[in-house]
C-alpha positions as CSV (number, residue, x, y, z in Angstrom):
1,M,9.4,34.4,8.4
2,R,10.6,31.3,10.2
3,Q,13.7,29.5,9.0
4,D,13.4,25.9,7.8
5,H,13.0,23.4,10.6
6,A,16.1,21.2,10.6
7,I,15.3,17.5,10.7
8,V,18.1,15.0,11.1
9,A,17.7,11.3,10.7
10,L,20.1,9.3,12.8
11,V,20.7,5.8,11.4
12,P,22.6,2.7,12.7
13,D,25.4,0.9,10.9
14,R,22.9,-1.3,9.1
15,V,20.4,1.2,7.7
16,P,16.6,0.3,7.9
17,A,15.9,1.1,4.3
18,F,12.1,1.3,4.4
19,E,11.8,3.3,7.5
20,L,14.5,5.7,6.3
21,G,12.7,6.0,3.0
22,I,9.5,7.1,4.8
23,V,11.4,9.9,6.5
24,V,13.1,11.0,3.3
25,E,9.9,11.0,1.3
26,V,7.9,13.0,3.8
27,F,10.6,15.5,4.9
28,G,13.4,15.3,2.4
29,L,11.6,16.8,-0.5
30,K,11.0,20.5,-1.2
31,R,7.3,21.2,-1.6
32,P,6.9,24.7,-3.0
33,E,3.4,23.9,-4.1
34,L,2.3,24.0,-0.5
35,D,3.0,27.7,-0.2
36,V,3.8,27.5,3.6
37,P,6.0,30.1,5.4
38,W,8.6,27.4,6.2
39,W,9.3,23.8,5.5
40,Y,12.0,21.3,6.5
41,S,15.7,20.9,5.8
42,F,16.8,17.3,5.9
43,T,20.1,15.6,6.8
44,V,21.0,11.9,7.4
45,C,23.8,11.2,9.9
46,A,25.4,8.1,11.5
47,E,27.9,7.4,14.2
48,R,30.3,6.3,11.5
49,P,29.6,8.1,8.3
50,G,30.6,6.5,5.0
51,A,29.3,3.4,3.2
52,H,26.5,1.5,5.0
53,E,24.9,-1.8,3.9
54,S,21.2,-1.9,4.2
55,T,19.5,-4.5,6.5
56,T,17.5,-5.8,3.5
57,G,18.2,-6.2,-0.1
58,G,21.9,-5.9,0.0
59,F,22.2,-2.4,-1.4
60,G,24.2,0.3,0.2
61,F,23.9,3.9,1.5
62,H,26.5,6.5,1.7
63,I,26.1,8.6,4.8
64,E,28.0,11.9,4.6
65,H,27.4,13.3,8.1
66,G,28.5,12.2,11.5
67,L,26.9,12.9,14.9
68,E,27.9,16.5,14.8
69,A,24.8,17.1,12.7
70,L,22.6,16.4,15.7
71,E,23.6,19.7,17.3
72,A,21.9,21.7,14.6
73,A,18.7,19.7,14.5
74,D,15.3,20.9,15.7
75,T,13.9,17.4,15.3
76,I,15.9,14.1,15.5
77,I,14.3,11.0,13.9
78,V,15.6,7.5,14.6
79,P,14.0,5.4,11.9
80,G,15.2,2.1,13.4
81,W,18.0,0.9,15.6
82,N,20.0,-2.3,15.9
83,G,23.2,-1.1,17.5
84,E,24.7,-1.3,20.9
85,A,26.5,2.0,20.7
86,Q,26.0,4.4,23.6
87,I,25.2,7.7,21.8
88,A,24.9,10.9,23.8
89,L,21.8,12.6,22.4
90,P,21.8,16.4,22.7
91,P,19.0,18.0,24.9
92,G,16.4,20.5,23.8
93,K,15.4,18.6,20.6
94,R,12.1,17.0,19.5
95,Y,12.8,13.3,19.3
96,V,11.0,10.8,17.0
97,S,11.4,7.1,16.7
98,I,10.0,4.6,14.2
99,C,9.8,0.9,15.0
100,S,13.0,-0.3,16.8
101,G,14.3,3.3,17.0
102,A,12.7,3.4,20.4
103,F,15.6,1.4,21.8
104,L,18.0,4.2,21.2
105,L,15.7,6.7,22.8
106,A,15.2,4.4,25.8
107,Q,18.9,3.8,26.1
108,A,19.4,7.6,26.3
109,G,16.9,7.8,29.1
110,L,14.4,9.9,27.0
111,L,11.6,7.4,27.5
112,D,11.7,6.9,31.2
113,G,8.2,7.2,32.7
114,R,6.6,7.8,29.2
115,E,4.1,5.8,27.3
116,V,5.7,4.7,24.0
117,A,4.9,2.8,20.8
118,T,7.1,0.3,19.0
119,H,6.6,-2.7,16.6
120,W,4.6,-5.3,18.4
121,R,7.5,-7.8,18.0
122,Y,9.8,-5.5,20.0
123,A,7.3,-4.5,22.7
124,E,8.2,-7.2,25.2
125,P,12.0,-6.9,24.8
126,L,11.8,-3.1,25.1
127,A,9.7,-3.3,28.3
128,R,12.0,-6.0,29.7
129,Q,15.2,-4.2,28.9
130,Y,13.8,-0.8,30.0
131,P,11.3,-1.3,32.9
132,R,10.8,2.4,33.4
133,V,9.3,2.7,29.9
134,R,5.5,2.1,29.5
135,V,5.3,0.2,26.2
136,N,1.9,0.3,24.4
137,S,2.0,-2.4,21.7
138,D,-1.5,-1.7,20.5
139,V,-1.2,1.8,19.0
140,L,0.2,3.2,15.8
141,Y,2.0,6.0,17.5
142,V,2.2,8.0,20.8
143,D,2.7,11.8,20.9
144,D,4.2,12.8,24.2
145,G,5.1,16.4,23.2
146,D,8.8,16.5,22.7
147,V,9.1,12.8,22.2
148,L,7.0,10.8,19.7
149,T,7.2,7.1,19.0
150,S,5.6,4.9,16.4
151,A,5.0,1.2,15.7
152,G,6.7,-0.6,13.0
153,S,7.3,0.2,9.3
154,A,4.2,1.9,7.8
155,A,3.1,3.3,11.1
156,G,6.0,5.6,10.6
157,I,4.1,7.2,7.7
158,D,1.3,8.0,10.1
159,L,3.6,9.5,12.6
160,C,5.4,11.7,10.0
161,L,2.1,13.0,8.7
162,H,1.1,13.7,12.3
163,L,4.2,15.8,12.7
164,I,3.3,17.8,9.6
165,R,-0.3,18.2,11.0
166,T,1.1,19.4,14.3
167,D,3.5,21.9,12.6
168,H,1.3,23.1,9.7
169,G,-2.3,21.9,10.2
170,S,-4.6,19.3,8.7
171,A,-4.9,20.9,5.3
172,V,-1.2,20.8,4.6
173,A,-0.9,17.3,6.0
174,N,-3.8,16.2,3.8
175,R,-2.1,17.6,0.7
176,V,1.1,15.7,1.5
177,A,-0.9,12.6,2.1
178,R,-2.5,12.9,-1.3
179,R,0.9,13.3,-2.9
180,L,1.9,10.0,-1.2
181,V,-1.4,8.4,-2.2
182,I,-2.3,7.4,1.3
183,P,-5.2,8.1,3.7
184,P,-4.6,11.6,5.3
185,H,-5.2,10.7,8.9
186,R,-4.9,7.6,11.0
187,D,-5.1,8.5,14.7
188,G,-2.3,7.2,16.9
189,G,-4.6,5.5,19.4
190,Q,-6.4,2.2,19.1
191,A,-9.4,3.9,17.4
192,Q,-7.9,4.7,14.0
193,L,-9.4,7.5,11.9
194,I,-9.1,6.0,8.5
195,E,-10.5,7.6,5.4
196,L,-11.7,4.3,3.9
197,P,-11.1,3.7,0.2
198,V,-14.4,3.9,-1.7
199,A,-14.9,1.1,-4.2
200,N,-17.0,1.4,-7.4
201,T,-20.3,2.5,-5.9
202,T,-22.2,0.9,-8.7
203,D,-21.1,-2.5,-7.6
204,D,-20.7,-2.0,-3.9
205,P,-23.7,-0.7,-2.0
206,I,-21.7,-0.3,1.3
207,A,-19.1,1.8,-0.5
208,G,-22.0,3.8,-2.0
209,V,-23.5,4.5,1.4
210,M,-20.2,5.5,2.8
211,E,-19.7,8.0,0.0
212,W,-23.2,9.3,0.3
213,A,-22.9,9.7,4.1
214,L,-19.5,11.5,3.9
215,Q,-21.3,14.3,1.9
216,R,-24.0,14.6,4.7
217,L,-22.1,14.3,8.0
218,H,-23.9,17.4,9.2
219,E,-27.3,15.7,8.9
220,P,-28.8,13.2,11.3
221,L,-27.9,9.8,9.8
222,S,-29.7,7.0,11.6
223,L,-28.9,3.3,11.1
224,E,-32.3,2.9,9.5
225,T,-31.6,5.7,7.0
226,L,-28.3,4.2,6.0
227,A,-29.8,0.7,5.6
228,A,-32.7,2.1,3.5
229,R,-30.1,3.9,1.3
230,S,-28.5,0.5,0.6
231,Y,-31.9,-1.2,0.1
232,M,-31.1,-3.7,2.9
233,S,-32.6,-4.6,6.2
234,V,-30.9,-3.0,9.2
235,R,-29.6,-6.4,10.3
236,T,-28.1,-7.3,6.8
237,F,-26.7,-3.8,6.4
238,T,-25.1,-3.8,9.8
239,R,-23.5,-7.2,9.2
240,R,-22.2,-6.3,5.7
241,F,-20.9,-2.9,6.9
242,Q,-19.1,-4.5,9.8
243,K,-17.4,-6.9,7.5
244,A,-16.4,-4.2,5.0
245,A,-15.3,-1.5,7.5
246,G,-14.2,-3.5,10.5
247,M,-16.5,-1.5,12.7
248,S,-20.1,-0.7,13.2
249,P,-21.9,1.9,11.1
250,G,-22.3,4.1,14.2
251,R,-18.7,3.9,15.2
252,W,-17.6,4.7,11.6
253,L,-19.9,7.8,11.5
254,I,-18.5,9.1,14.8
255,E,-14.9,8.7,13.5
256,Q,-15.6,10.4,10.2
257,R,-17.3,13.3,12.0
258,V,-14.4,13.7,14.4
259,R,-12.0,13.7,11.4
260,A,-14.2,16.2,9.6
261,A,-14.0,18.5,12.6
262,L,-10.2,18.8,12.6
263,P,-9.8,21.4,9.8
264,L,-12.8,23.3,11.2
265,L,-11.1,23.5,14.6
266,E,-8.2,25.3,12.9
267,G,-10.5,28.2,12.3
268,S,-12.2,30.5,14.7
269,E,-15.7,29.1,14.9
270,P,-16.9,28.2,18.4
271,V,-16.7,24.6,19.3
272,E,-20.5,24.5,19.5
273,V,-20.7,25.6,15.8
274,V,-18.1,23.0,14.8
275,A,-20.0,20.3,16.6
276,A,-23.2,21.1,14.7
277,R,-21.4,21.4,11.3
278,V,-20.2,17.8,11.6
279,G,-23.4,16.3,12.8
280,F,-23.1,16.0,16.6
281,G,-26.3,16.8,18.5
282,S,-24.5,18.8,21.2
283,A,-21.1,20.2,22.0
284,A,-21.0,17.9,25.0
285,T,-21.4,14.8,22.8
286,F,-18.8,16.2,20.4
287,R,-16.3,16.8,23.2
288,H,-16.9,13.3,24.6
289,H,-16.3,11.5,21.3
290,F,-13.4,13.8,20.3
291,N,-11.6,13.1,23.6
292,A,-12.2,9.4,23.3
293,I,-10.7,9.2,19.8
294,M,-8.1,12.0,19.8
295,R,-7.1,11.7,23.4
296,T,-7.4,15.5,23.8
297,T,-10.2,18.1,23.8
298,P,-11.3,20.2,20.9
299,T,-10.1,23.3,22.7
300,A,-6.7,21.8,23.4
301,Y,-6.4,20.6,19.8
302,R,-7.2,24.2,18.6
303,R,-4.7,25.6,21.0
304,A,-2.0,23.2,19.9
305,F,-2.6,24.1,16.2
306,Y,-2.3,27.9,16.9
307,A,0.8,27.3,19.0
308,A,2.4,25.2,16.2
309,S,1.5,27.8,13.5
310,A,2.7,30.8,15.4
């Protein structure tokens, strides 16, 4: 049995309360109900341990551990950074930044030549200060293997859940998301896989069609079929769906089918079978859309899952 995976949050003198709270909520709680072979141990450290005043709200934190805690870490998370301190970060760790935490990783040279995410307000200053870093201000997060970066604030939740999904698979990540009362998967790229909240289907025909379609993703669902289900013309249905979901019905269906494929890819069924089970007409079509949304192939996703769970 594997030992717990040691996560250490490295915080600046003025602690980013919300971002640190995200990390604590996701990784700092024991979750025996998940019944997984291993979970996370959690520590918070700072260059100068002791009392720290939060950046907002005026309340304080007491940080017990100094930088020596970094040596024992498997994953080091920087939930925000506003300091000028030159901190030597130990090699051989998985590094994660949320929001302005990317500045510390860039300062340490860990982001040179990489595509990274940060809060859109910090994208231009980060790119200007560290020209070897390729800043993408449009995405929620970027997974570059041993270095992962996210945009501001709540995007840190998406990245933390992505880490759990990478380490333990979609089913465990979804259960943690339910505990947090948030959607289980928003993809890091521009196309976000969002499990849209479903309103009262009696009052909202679009929400009713969404709920109905989610139960039938394996079936051919044409625009005409969806519109007829809502008792609207195709034109009216398309316009109202776009307004409600922020995307076309076709795009929404593709994203939901790709999302539904994730837990299936963690099994042993051939990709062709998975493609059919989530409603794609062919494995080639499935691979095309999966790669466009997930920025990897179904086979690579499956390989990564098995490597993470080994």
